[in-house]
Residue frames as a rotation matrix with the C-alpha (Angstrom) as fourth column:
UNK 1
0.968 0.250 -0.016 95.38
0.143 -0.500 0.854 120.52
0.205 -0.829 -0.520 84.42
UNK 2
0.348 -0.878 0.329 98.55
-0.590 -0.478 -0.651 122.26
0.729 0.033 -0.684 85.54
UNK 3
-0.175 -0.510 -0.842 101.02
0.446 0.721 -0.529 120.43
0.877 -0.469 0.101 87.74
UNK 4
0.814 0.511 0.276 100.17
-0.048 -0.414 0.909 120.85
0.579 -0.753 -0.312 91.39
UNK 5
-0.408 -0.893 -0.189 102.82
0.264 0.083 -0.961 121.88
0.874 -0.442 0.201 93.86
UNK 6
-0.039 0.397 -0.917 102.21
0.982 0.187 0.039 122.06
0.187 -0.898 -0.397 97.59
UNK 7
0.029 0.161 0.986 100.84
0.020 -0.987 0.161 125.35
0.999 0.015 -0.032 98.88
UNK 8
-0.918 -0.338 -0.208 101.67
0.212 0.026 -0.977 126.37
0.335 -0.941 0.048 102.47
UNK 9
0.027 1.000 -0.006 98.44
0.346 -0.004 0.938 126.11
0.938 -0.027 -0.346 104.46
UNK 10
-0.963 -0.125 0.237 97.23
-0.180 -0.350 -0.919 127.82
0.198 -0.928 0.314 107.59
UNK 11
-0.201 0.930 -0.306 94.12
0.573 0.365 0.733 126.85
0.794 -0.028 -0.607 109.50
UNK 12
-0.084 0.249 0.965 92.16
-0.534 -0.829 0.167 128.95
0.841 -0.502 0.202 111.96
UNK 13
-0.382 0.059 -0.922 92.20
0.771 0.570 -0.283 128.23
0.509 -0.819 -0.263 115.65
UNK 14
0.024 0.484 -0.875 89.65
0.745 -0.592 -0.307 130.59
-0.667 -0.644 -0.374 117.13
UNK 15
0.924 0.315 -0.219 90.43
0.121 -0.781 -0.612 133.94
-0.364 0.539 -0.760 115.55
UNK 16
0.180 -0.932 -0.315 94.10
-0.713 -0.345 0.610 133.29
-0.677 0.115 -0.727 114.78
UNK 17
0.833 -0.027 -0.553 95.79
-0.446 0.560 -0.699 131.48
0.328 0.828 0.454 111.91
UNK 18
0.295 -0.760 0.579 98.35
-0.573 0.344 0.744 128.77
-0.765 -0.551 -0.334 112.55
UNK 19
-0.232 -0.439 -0.868 100.59
-0.950 0.296 0.104 126.99
0.211 0.848 -0.485 110.04
UNK 20
0.604 0.448 0.660 99.72
-0.561 0.827 -0.048 123.34
-0.566 -0.341 0.750 109.53
UNK 21
-0.568 -0.818 0.086 101.72
-0.575 0.469 0.670 120.36
-0.589 0.332 -0.737 108.35
UNK 22
0.138 0.711 0.690 98.64
0.180 0.667 -0.723 118.87
-0.974 0.223 -0.036 106.71
UNK 23
-0.888 -0.302 0.347 98.66
0.365 -0.006 0.931 118.29
-0.279 0.953 0.115 102.99
UNK 24
-0.771 0.608 -0.190 95.97
-0.632 -0.689 0.356 119.86
0.086 0.395 0.915 100.83
UNK 25
-0.276 0.707 -0.651 93.85
-0.166 0.632 0.757 116.68
0.947 0.317 -0.057 100.64
UNK 26
-0.478 0.059 -0.876 94.07
0.789 0.467 -0.399 116.06
0.386 -0.882 -0.270 104.39
UNK 27
-0.921 0.139 -0.364 93.12
0.073 -0.855 -0.513 119.69
-0.382 -0.499 0.778 105.14
UNK 28
-0.618 0.730 -0.292 90.25
-0.652 -0.267 0.710 119.49
0.440 0.629 0.641 102.64
UNK 29
-0.276 0.500 -0.821 88.95
0.317 0.854 0.413 116.27
0.907 -0.146 -0.394 104.21
UNK 30
-0.731 -0.041 -0.681 89.13
0.680 -0.127 -0.722 117.89
-0.057 -0.991 0.121 107.66
UNK 31
-0.880 0.396 -0.261 87.12
-0.375 -0.918 -0.128 120.91
-0.290 -0.015 0.957 106.51
UNK 32
-0.445 0.745 -0.497 84.54
-0.524 0.233 0.819 118.80
0.726 0.625 0.287 104.69
UNK 33
-0.349 0.276 -0.896 84.08
0.555 0.831 0.039 116.51
0.755 -0.483 -0.443 107.69
UNK 34
-0.767 0.028 -0.641 83.68
0.588 -0.369 -0.720 119.35
-0.257 -0.929 0.267 110.19
UNK 35
-0.749 0.540 -0.385 81.13
-0.585 -0.811 0.001 121.22
-0.312 0.226 0.923 108.06
UNK 36
-0.135 0.810 0.570 77.60
0.183 0.586 -0.789 120.08
-0.974 -0.002 -0.227 107.28
UNK 37
-0.918 -0.312 0.247 77.57
0.268 -0.028 0.963 119.55
-0.293 0.950 0.110 103.51
UNK 38
-0.194 0.927 0.321 73.77
0.976 0.150 0.157 119.85
0.097 0.343 -0.934 103.38
UNK 39
0.608 0.401 -0.685 74.07
0.548 -0.836 -0.002 123.48
-0.574 -0.374 -0.728 104.50
UNK 40
0.628 -0.404 0.666 76.62
0.613 -0.271 -0.742 124.37
0.480 0.874 0.077 101.79
UNK 41
0.726 -0.434 -0.534 79.26
0.330 -0.462 0.824 125.58
-0.603 -0.774 -0.192 104.25
UNK 42
0.886 -0.456 0.078 81.99
-0.189 -0.511 -0.838 127.83
0.423 0.728 -0.540 102.88
UNK 43
0.500 -0.839 -0.215 85.71
0.768 0.315 0.557 127.24
-0.399 -0.444 0.802 103.15
UNK 44
0.926 -0.136 -0.351 87.52
-0.226 -0.947 -0.230 130.58
-0.301 0.292 -0.908 102.80
UNK 45
0.338 -0.868 0.363 90.66
0.933 0.361 -0.005 130.63
-0.127 0.340 0.932 100.68
UNK 46
0.981 -0.030 -0.193 92.70
-0.027 -0.999 0.021 133.78
-0.194 -0.015 -0.981 101.20
UNK 47
0.204 -0.968 0.146 96.11
0.787 0.251 0.563 134.86
-0.581 0.000 0.814 99.98
UNK 48
-0.227 -0.429 -0.874 98.16
-0.168 -0.867 0.469 137.39
-0.959 0.254 0.125 98.09
UNK 49
0.723 0.394 -0.568 97.57
-0.578 -0.106 -0.809 138.08
-0.379 0.913 0.151 94.41
UNK 50
0.310 -0.591 -0.745 99.25
-0.764 0.311 -0.565 135.37
0.565 0.745 -0.355 92.35
UNK 51
-0.379 -0.500 0.779 99.56
-0.897 0.407 -0.175 132.94
-0.229 -0.765 -0.602 95.27
UNK 52
-0.913 -0.028 -0.406 97.51
-0.222 0.870 0.441 130.23
0.341 0.493 -0.801 93.53
UNK 53
-0.598 0.747 0.291 94.02
-0.407 0.029 -0.913 130.63
-0.690 -0.665 0.286 95.04
UNK 54
0.280 0.743 -0.608 92.20
-0.922 0.031 -0.387 130.06
-0.269 0.669 0.693 91.74
UNK 55
-0.280 -0.469 -0.837 94.42
-0.657 0.730 -0.189 127.09
0.700 0.497 -0.513 90.92
UNK 56
-0.973 -0.073 0.219 93.68
-0.221 0.562 -0.797 125.60
-0.065 -0.824 -0.563 94.35
UNK 57
-0.171 0.983 0.070 89.92
-0.646 -0.058 -0.761 126.01
-0.744 -0.176 0.645 93.83
UNK 58
0.325 0.254 -0.911 90.12
-0.913 0.335 -0.232 124.27
0.246 0.907 0.341 90.42
UNK 59
-0.615 -0.644 -0.455 92.32
-0.470 0.763 -0.444 121.51
0.633 -0.059 -0.772 91.91
UNK 60
-0.819 0.386 0.424 89.90
-0.319 0.309 -0.896 120.94
-0.477 -0.869 -0.130 94.83
UNK 61
0.164 0.934 -0.317 86.91
-0.840 -0.036 -0.542 120.89
-0.517 0.355 0.779 92.46
UNK 62
0.062 -0.239 -0.969 88.68
-0.812 0.552 -0.188 118.30
0.580 0.799 -0.160 90.30
UNK 63
-0.764 -0.523 -0.378 89.46
-0.216 0.760 -0.614 116.07
0.608 -0.387 -0.693 93.32
UNK 64
-0.524 0.642 0.559 86.12
-0.770 -0.078 -0.633 116.29
-0.363 -0.763 0.535 95.13
UNK 65
-0.848 0.373 0.377 83.88
0.410 0.912 0.019 113.25
-0.337 0.171 -0.926 95.09
UNK 66
-0.794 0.602 -0.084 80.93
-0.517 -0.596 0.615 114.06
0.320 0.531 0.784 92.86
UNK 67
-0.739 0.550 -0.388 78.25
0.629 0.771 -0.105 112.73
0.241 -0.322 -0.916 95.21
């Protein structure tokens, strides 16, 4: 797996996006805890072409608990 470098994150607050100081794992844990896993909630990942969206998805998949 490629080396992971931090990606600037923004989280929604209502209908606006706000930068966050959270790391990727902390932001992922927050999203997983606020969504009901049994309903297969979606976490949107948006960004410019070449910004690392696919890499982030692979990295998250690799780090998720397989439960």
